[in-house]
C-alpha positions as CSV (number, residue, x, y, z in Angstrom):
1,M,-9.2,11.4,25.5
2,K,-7.0,12.8,28.3
3,S,-4.3,15.4,27.4
4,S,-1.6,13.2,28.9
5,A,-2.5,10.5,26.4
6,I,-1.7,12.7,23.4
7,S,1.7,14.1,24.5
8,Q,3.3,11.2,22.6
9,P,2.8,10.7,18.9
10,V,-0.6,9.2,18.1
11,R,-0.4,5.7,16.7
12,I,-2.4,5.3,13.6
13,G,-3.5,2.0,12.1
14,M,-5.0,1.6,8.6
15,L,-7.2,-1.2,7.1
16,S,-8.0,-0.8,3.5
17,L,-10.8,-3.0,1.9
18,G,-11.8,-3.5,-1.7
19,C,-10.1,-2.6,-4.9
20,P,-6.7,-1.1,-5.9
21,K,-8.4,2.3,-6.3
22,T,-9.3,2.3,-2.6
23,L,-5.8,1.1,-1.8
24,V,-4.4,4.2,-3.5
25,D,-6.8,6.4,-1.5
26,S,-5.6,4.8,1.7
27,E,-1.9,5.4,0.8
28,I,-2.8,9.1,0.1
29,I,-4.7,9.4,3.4
30,L,-1.7,8.1,5.3
31,G,0.6,10.4,3.3
32,K,-1.4,13.4,4.7
33,L,-0.5,12.6,8.3
34,D,2.2,14.6,10.1
35,P,5.1,12.2,10.8
36,S,6.1,14.3,13.8
37,R,2.7,13.8,15.4
38,H,1.6,10.4,14.0
39,V,3.2,7.0,13.9
40,I,1.7,4.4,11.5
41,T,1.5,1.0,13.0
42,A,1.4,-2.4,11.3
43,S,-2.0,-3.3,12.6
44,V,-5.4,-1.7,13.4
45,A,-5.4,-3.9,16.5
46,D,-2.3,-2.1,17.8
47,C,-2.9,1.6,17.6
48,D,-4.6,4.6,19.1
49,I,-6.8,5.5,16.2
50,A,-7.9,2.9,13.7
51,L,-8.7,4.0,10.1
52,L,-10.9,1.8,8.0
53,N,-11.3,2.5,4.3
54,T,-14.4,0.7,3.1
55,C,-15.9,-0.9,0.0
56,A,-19.5,-0.7,-1.2
57,F,-19.4,-2.3,-4.6
58,I,-21.7,-5.3,-3.9
59,Q,-23.5,-6.7,-0.9
60,D,-20.7,-9.1,0.1
61,A,-18.2,-6.2,0.1
62,Q,-20.6,-4.1,2.1
63,Q,-21.1,-6.8,4.7
64,E,-17.3,-7.3,5.0
65,S,-17.0,-3.5,5.6
66,V,-19.7,-3.6,8.3
67,N,-18.1,-6.7,10.0
68,R,-14.8,-4.9,10.1
69,I,-16.4,-1.8,11.6
70,L,-18.0,-3.9,14.3
71,E,-14.6,-5.6,15.1
72,L,-13.0,-2.2,15.5
73,V,-15.8,-1.0,17.7
74,E,-15.3,-4.1,19.9
75,L,-11.6,-3.3,20.2
76,K,-12.5,0.2,21.3
77,K,-14.9,-1.2,23.9
78,E,-12.1,-3.4,25.2
79,K,-10.0,-0.2,25.4
80,R,-7.4,-1.8,23.1
81,I,-7.8,1.2,20.7
82,K,-9.1,4.7,21.5
83,A,-11.0,5.8,18.4
84,V,-12.4,4.5,15.1
85,I,-12.5,6.5,11.8
86,V,-14.6,5.0,9.0
87,M,-14.2,6.4,5.5
88,G,-14.6,5.8,1.8
89,C,-17.3,4.2,-0.4
90,L,-19.6,2.7,2.2
91,V,-19.8,6.0,4.0
92,Q,-20.5,7.9,0.8
93,R,-23.2,5.5,-0.2
94,F,-25.0,5.0,3.1
95,P,-24.0,8.1,5.3
96,G,-27.2,8.5,7.3
97,D,-27.7,4.8,8.0
98,L,-24.1,4.4,9.3
99,K,-24.2,7.5,11.4
100,K,-27.5,6.4,13.0
101,Q,-26.7,2.7,13.6
102,L,-23.0,2.9,14.5
103,R,-22.8,5.6,17.2
104,E,-19.6,4.2,18.7
105,V,-17.7,5.2,15.5
106,D,-15.8,8.5,16.1
107,A,-15.7,9.9,12.6
108,F,-17.3,9.1,9.2
109,I,-15.6,10.5,6.1
110,G,-16.9,10.4,2.6
111,S,-14.9,9.4,-0.5
112,G,-14.2,13.0,-1.5
113,E,-13.1,14.4,1.8
114,Y,-9.5,13.1,2.2
115,A,-7.9,16.5,2.1
116,K,-9.5,17.1,5.6
117,I,-7.9,14.0,7.1
118,P,-5.2,15.8,9.3
119,E,-7.9,18.1,10.8
120,I,-10.3,15.2,11.4
121,V,-7.7,13.0,13.0
122,E,-6.7,16.0,15.3
123,R,-10.4,16.5,16.3
124,V,-10.9,12.8,17.0
125,T,-7.7,12.7,19.0
126,H,-9.2,15.3,21.3
127,G,-12.4,13.3,21.7
128,K,-14.6,15.0,19.1
129,K,-17.1,13.3,16.9
130,V,-16.9,14.1,13.2
131,F,-19.2,13.6,10.2
132,S,-17.9,14.8,6.9
133,V,-19.6,13.7,3.7
134,G,-19.6,15.9,0.7
135,R,-19.1,15.4,-3.1
136,P,-17.8,11.9,-3.9
137,G,-14.4,10.8,-5.2
138,Y,-11.1,12.4,-4.3
139,L,-8.8,13.1,-7.3
140,T,-5.1,13.1,-6.3
141,T,-2.1,14.8,-7.7
142,S,1.6,13.9,-7.9
143,G,2.4,16.5,-5.3
144,E,0.7,14.5,-2.6
145,G,2.7,12.1,-0.5
146,R,1.8,8.4,-0.3
147,V,2.7,5.7,2.2
148,A,3.1,2.4,0.4
149,L,0.7,-0.4,1.4
150,T,2.1,-2.7,-1.2
151,P,5.6,-4.0,-1.6
152,S,7.8,-1.2,-3.0
153,H,8.5,-3.1,-6.2
154,Y,5.0,-2.6,-7.5
155,R,2.7,0.4,-7.1
156,Y,-0.8,1.3,-8.2
157,L,-1.2,4.6,-10.0
158,K,-4.8,6.0,-10.3
159,I,-5.2,8.0,-13.5
160,S,-8.8,9.1,-13.1
161,E,-11.7,9.1,-10.7
162,G,-15.4,8.3,-11.1
163,C,-17.3,6.9,-14.0
164,D,-19.8,8.2,-16.7
165,H,-21.2,4.8,-17.7
166,V,-24.7,3.8,-16.9
167,C,-24.5,0.0,-16.4
168,T,-27.8,-1.0,-14.8
169,F,-26.2,-3.3,-12.1
170,C,-23.6,-0.8,-10.9
171,T,-23.6,1.8,-8.1
172,I,-20.1,3.2,-8.5
173,P,-21.0,6.6,-10.0
174,S,-23.2,7.2,-7.0
175,F,-20.3,7.1,-4.5
176,R,-17.3,7.9,-6.8
177,G,-18.9,10.6,-8.9
178,K,-18.5,11.5,-12.6
179,H,-15.4,10.7,-14.5
180,R,-12.5,13.1,-14.0
181,S,-9.1,12.6,-15.6
182,R,-5.7,13.7,-14.3
183,T,-3.3,15.4,-16.7
184,I,-0.7,13.3,-18.5
185,E,2.1,15.4,-17.2
186,D,1.0,14.9,-13.6
187,I,0.6,11.2,-14.0
188,V,4.1,10.9,-15.5
189,R,5.5,12.9,-12.6
190,E,3.9,10.5,-10.1
191,A,5.2,7.5,-12.0
192,E,8.7,9.0,-11.8
193,N,8.2,9.5,-8.1
194,L,7.2,5.9,-7.6
195,V,10.1,4.6,-9.6
196,S,12.5,6.7,-7.5
197,Q,11.0,4.9,-4.5
198,G,11.8,1.4,-5.9
199,A,8.8,0.6,-8.1
200,K,9.6,-1.8,-11.0
201,E,6.0,-2.3,-12.0
202,I,3.4,0.5,-12.3
203,I,-0.2,-0.7,-12.4
204,L,-2.6,1.9,-13.9
205,T,-6.1,1.9,-12.4
206,G,-9.3,3.9,-12.5
207,Q,-13.0,3.1,-12.8
208,D,-12.6,3.1,-16.5
209,T,-9.0,3.7,-17.7
210,T,-10.0,3.7,-21.4
211,Y,-12.1,6.8,-20.9
212,F,-9.0,8.7,-19.8
213,G,-8.9,12.2,-21.3
214,K,-12.4,12.1,-22.8
215,D,-13.7,14.5,-20.2
216,Q,-11.0,17.1,-20.8
217,T,-10.3,17.0,-24.6
218,D,-13.2,14.8,-26.0
219,E,-10.4,12.4,-27.1
220,Y,-9.4,9.0,-25.7
221,L,-5.9,9.8,-24.5
222,L,-4.9,6.5,-22.9
223,P,-2.6,5.5,-25.8
224,K,-0.8,8.8,-25.6
225,L,-0.4,8.4,-21.8
226,L,1.0,4.9,-22.2
227,Q,3.5,6.2,-24.8
228,E,4.7,8.9,-22.3
229,L,4.9,6.4,-19.4
230,D,6.9,4.0,-21.6
231,Q,9.7,6.5,-21.7
232,V,10.0,6.8,-17.9
233,S,13.5,5.5,-17.0
234,G,13.5,2.6,-14.5
235,I,10.1,1.1,-15.3
236,H,10.2,-2.5,-16.2
237,W,6.5,-3.3,-16.4
238,I,3.4,-1.1,-17.0
239,R,0.1,-2.9,-16.4
240,L,-3.3,-1.8,-17.5
241,L,-6.5,-2.5,-15.4
242,Y,-10.2,-1.8,-16.0
243,A,-10.4,-1.2,-19.7
244,Y,-14.0,-0.7,-20.8
245,P,-14.6,-2.6,-24.0
246,S,-16.8,-0.1,-25.8
247,C,-14.3,2.7,-25.3
248,I,-11.1,1.0,-26.5
249,P,-9.4,3.1,-29.2
250,K,-7.6,1.1,-31.9
251,E,-4.4,3.0,-31.2
252,L,-4.2,1.2,-27.9
253,M,-3.4,-2.1,-29.7
254,Q,-0.5,-0.6,-31.6
255,V,0.9,1.1,-28.6
256,M,0.8,-2.1,-26.6
257,R,2.5,-4.0,-29.5
258,D,5.3,-1.4,-30.0
259,S,6.1,-0.5,-26.4
260,K,9.2,-1.5,-24.5
261,H,7.5,-1.8,-21.0
262,I,3.7,-2.2,-21.3
263,C,2.8,-5.7,-20.3
264,R,0.9,-7.6,-22.9
265,Y,-1.9,-7.9,-20.5
266,L,-5.4,-6.4,-20.9
267,D,-7.9,-6.3,-18.0
268,M,-11.2,-5.8,-19.9
269,P,-14.4,-6.6,-17.9
270,L,-17.0,-7.9,-20.4
271,Q,-19.8,-8.9,-18.0
272,H,-21.7,-11.1,-20.5
273,A,-21.7,-12.5,-24.0
274,S,-25.4,-12.7,-24.7
275,D,-26.8,-9.7,-26.6
276,P,-30.1,-9.6,-24.6
277,M,-28.0,-9.5,-21.4
278,L,-25.5,-6.9,-22.7
279,L,-28.5,-4.7,-23.8
280,A,-30.2,-5.1,-20.4
281,M,-26.9,-4.3,-18.6
282,R,-26.4,-1.2,-20.9
283,R,-22.9,-2.2,-21.8
284,G,-22.8,-0.3,-25.1
285,I,-21.4,-3.2,-27.1
286,T,-22.7,-6.4,-28.8
287,K,-21.4,-9.9,-28.7
288,R,-20.2,-9.6,-32.4
289,R,-18.3,-6.4,-31.7
290,T,-16.7,-7.9,-28.6
291,R,-15.6,-11.0,-30.5
292,D,-14.1,-8.8,-33.3
293,L,-12.3,-6.6,-30.7
294,I,-10.7,-9.6,-29.0
295,H,-9.7,-11.2,-32.4
296,E,-8.1,-7.9,-33.5
297,F,-6.3,-7.5,-30.2
298,R,-4.9,-11.0,-30.4
299,Q,-3.8,-10.5,-34.0
300,T,-2.1,-7.2,-33.2
301,V,-0.5,-8.0,-29.9
302,P,1.4,-11.3,-29.8
303,D,1.3,-13.2,-26.5
304,L,-1.5,-11.0,-25.1
305,A,-3.1,-12.2,-21.9
306,I,-6.7,-11.1,-21.5
307,R,-8.3,-10.9,-18.1
308,T,-12.1,-10.5,-17.9
309,T,-15.0,-10.8,-15.6
310,F,-18.5,-12.1,-16.2
311,I,-21.8,-11.8,-14.2
312,V,-24.1,-14.8,-13.9
313,G,-27.7,-14.6,-12.7
314,F,-28.4,-11.1,-14.0
315,P,-32.2,-10.5,-14.0
316,G,-33.8,-12.3,-16.9
317,E,-30.8,-14.4,-17.7
318,T,-32.2,-17.6,-19.3
319,E,-30.4,-21.0,-19.7
320,Q,-29.9,-20.0,-23.3
321,D,-28.2,-16.7,-22.3
322,F,-26.0,-18.7,-19.9
323,S,-25.1,-21.3,-22.5
324,E,-24.1,-18.5,-24.9
325,L,-21.7,-17.3,-22.2
326,L,-20.2,-20.7,-21.7
327,D,-19.8,-21.1,-25.5
328,F,-18.1,-17.7,-25.7
329,M,-15.7,-18.7,-22.9
330,N,-14.9,-21.9,-24.8
331,E,-14.3,-19.9,-28.0
332,M,-12.2,-17.1,-26.6
333,R,-10.1,-19.2,-24.2
334,F,-9.4,-16.2,-21.8
335,E,-6.1,-16.5,-20.0
336,R,-7.5,-15.0,-16.8
337,L,-11.2,-14.8,-15.8
338,G,-13.4,-14.1,-12.8
339,I,-17.1,-14.9,-12.2
340,F,-19.4,-12.8,-10.1
341,K,-22.9,-13.8,-9.0
342,Y,-25.3,-10.9,-9.7
343,S,-25.8,-8.8,-6.6
344,R,-29.1,-6.9,-6.4
345,E,-28.0,-3.4,-5.4
346,E,-30.4,-0.9,-4.0
347,G,-31.0,2.1,-6.3
348,T,-29.8,0.5,-9.5
349,P,-32.2,-0.1,-12.5
350,A,-31.4,-3.8,-12.4
351,A,-32.7,-4.1,-8.8
352,G,-36.2,-3.2,-10.0
353,M,-36.2,-5.5,-13.0
354,S,-38.6,-8.4,-13.2
355,H,-37.4,-12.1,-13.5
356,Q,-34.8,-11.9,-10.8
357,V,-32.8,-15.2,-10.9
358,P,-33.1,-17.4,-7.7
359,E,-29.9,-17.7,-5.6
360,K,-29.8,-21.4,-6.2
361,I,-29.6,-21.0,-10.0
362,K,-27.0,-18.2,-9.6
363,Q,-24.8,-20.6,-7.5
364,E,-25.2,-23.4,-10.0
365,R,-24.3,-21.3,-12.9
366,F,-21.4,-19.8,-11.0
367,A,-20.0,-23.3,-10.3
368,R,-20.5,-24.4,-14.0
369,A,-18.7,-21.4,-15.3
370,M,-15.8,-21.7,-12.8
371,T,-15.4,-25.4,-13.6
372,L,-15.1,-24.6,-17.3
373,Q,-12.6,-21.8,-16.7
374,Q,-10.4,-24.1,-14.6
375,K,-10.2,-26.5,-17.5
376,I,-9.5,-23.7,-20.0
377,S,-6.9,-22.1,-17.7
378,E,-5.0,-25.4,-17.3
379,E,-5.0,-26.0,-21.0
380,N,-3.7,-22.5,-21.6
381,N,-1.0,-23.0,-19.0
382,R,0.1,-26.3,-20.7
383,R,1.2,-24.2,-23.7
384,M,3.8,-22.5,-21.5
385,M,5.6,-25.8,-20.7
386,G,9.2,-25.7,-21.7
387,K,9.3,-21.9,-22.2
388,T,11.5,-19.6,-20.2
389,I,9.8,-16.4,-19.0
390,D,10.6,-13.3,-17.0
391,V,9.2,-13.5,-13.5
392,L,9.0,-10.8,-10.8
393,V,9.6,-12.5,-7.5
394,E,7.3,-11.5,-4.6
395,G,8.7,-13.6,-1.8
396,R,9.4,-17.0,-0.3
397,D,6.7,-19.5,0.4
398,E,5.7,-19.6,4.0
399,Q,6.0,-23.4,4.3
400,N,8.8,-24.3,2.0
401,E,12.0,-22.3,2.1
402,K,13.1,-23.6,-1.3
403,L,9.9,-22.4,-3.0
404,W,9.4,-18.9,-4.1
405,I,6.3,-17.0,-5.3
406,G,6.4,-14.8,-8.4
407,R,4.3,-13.3,-11.2
408,S,4.6,-13.3,-15.0
409,W,3.4,-10.6,-17.4
410,M,0.1,-12.5,-17.3
411,D,-0.5,-12.0,-13.6
412,A,-1.7,-8.9,-11.8
413,P,-1.3,-8.9,-8.0
414,E,-4.0,-10.5,-5.8
415,V,-6.4,-11.5,-8.6
416,D,-4.4,-13.7,-10.9
417,G,-2.3,-16.9,-10.6
418,N,1.4,-17.1,-9.6
419,V,4.6,-18.6,-10.9
420,L,6.0,-21.1,-8.3
421,I,9.8,-21.2,-8.4
422,H,11.9,-24.0,-7.0
423,S,15.3,-22.7,-6.2
424,E,18.2,-24.0,-4.0
425,K,19.5,-20.4,-3.9
426,A,17.8,-17.6,-2.1
427,L,16.0,-15.2,-4.5
428,Q,15.5,-11.5,-4.0
429,P,11.9,-10.2,-3.8
430,G,11.4,-7.3,-6.3
431,R,13.9,-8.7,-8.8
432,F,13.2,-10.3,-12.2
433,Y,14.5,-13.8,-13.0
434,S,14.4,-15.9,-16.1
435,V,12.5,-19.0,-15.1
436,P,12.1,-22.2,-17.2
437,I,8.5,-23.6,-16.8
438,T,8.6,-27.3,-15.9
439,S,5.0,-28.0,-14.9
440,V,1.6,-26.4,-14.6
441,A,-1.5,-26.4,-12.4
442,E,-5.0,-25.1,-13.0
443,Y,-4.1,-21.4,-12.4
444,D,-0.3,-21.4,-11.6
445,L,2.9,-22.1,-13.5
446,V,5.8,-24.0,-11.9
447,G,9.4,-23.5,-12.7
448,R,12.9,-24.2,-11.5
449,I,16.1,-22.1,-11.3
């Protein structure tokens, strides 16, 4: 890159793929850039240096990451951008392959190297190639700046990094490392910072939020953390993601019930409901314990919305196993649910198991499970008819200026449904409104102000 081209501030674009945990990393990365030397643009197609934070969770996510890299490389060839930096989980998982096959990329950065971002951007700006992959998983602190990649009224807060579980289908520990918790004091400081920047909703995230504190004190400290966050002035909602069912302390139920601001929303990925499948997946819990846990939660926390995910087509899954899963869905009536088709991931114990399920059967089971959940979701939604609920407004519908999009306590951003609000008056994004529910759809509620 010629010296004349860098006399002006370097324009940096960021594209963040995957989960909220990666999104937090991307915000931290941008926060490390020097505002006097770097300008953040709205698009990676309109910048000097494009940053791509990748996902490597399953094959579909890996393919999307690779496709995005190739698109950025093409932009570089067309001289629309000057350099490409690829970072995060895909780099940490497949460092050698990426370096060998994607020589046009200017820098590869692993998931634990984000402290080096300013130095690496500087080197790339001057035409250097960089390869920096070390220990996985960067653990942030409240003292680090973040550049919001979400609307200011909701922000993700990562309370831990890595995972100690040994699920046979999962590769996350290999590119995120062992579980490491932040301190309660540091997390509370960051929550206060985010609220001062306009956040009304704080969404707690981590590979396993229920394991929080176990690595430091041999105690599950999530209930204590939630109690501390509940006292932070200015928070309206606190939402909990990624609760691992075998690690949930009973105190969590009481804290959720008694709090002022914790949403009665529990994101608890269960993955299956058949004991042979749970054992093969090494989930550390049985169907009976799972059922008892859900019943106790619902009895303790009124109006609780449970979100979960299930995997269909895991190796050895029989029609009987799958029927047990459907029966369990029918029995539990989950408010929010996602289905994944099993992805055979290199290096996992499940990848080497016999009796791999054919793709055609995976697809058929996926469709049956989703059809059932659509029916359950609509029936659950009908119970909301005639009620008035608090809704956080996100913005106006793009095609109808009198229709607004919002979320209830039952809805996390991106993954859950919405509340569609008909209003003659303009509503303000980031504000809460009391909305009478007048009709429902399979996944959404409809109201009118």
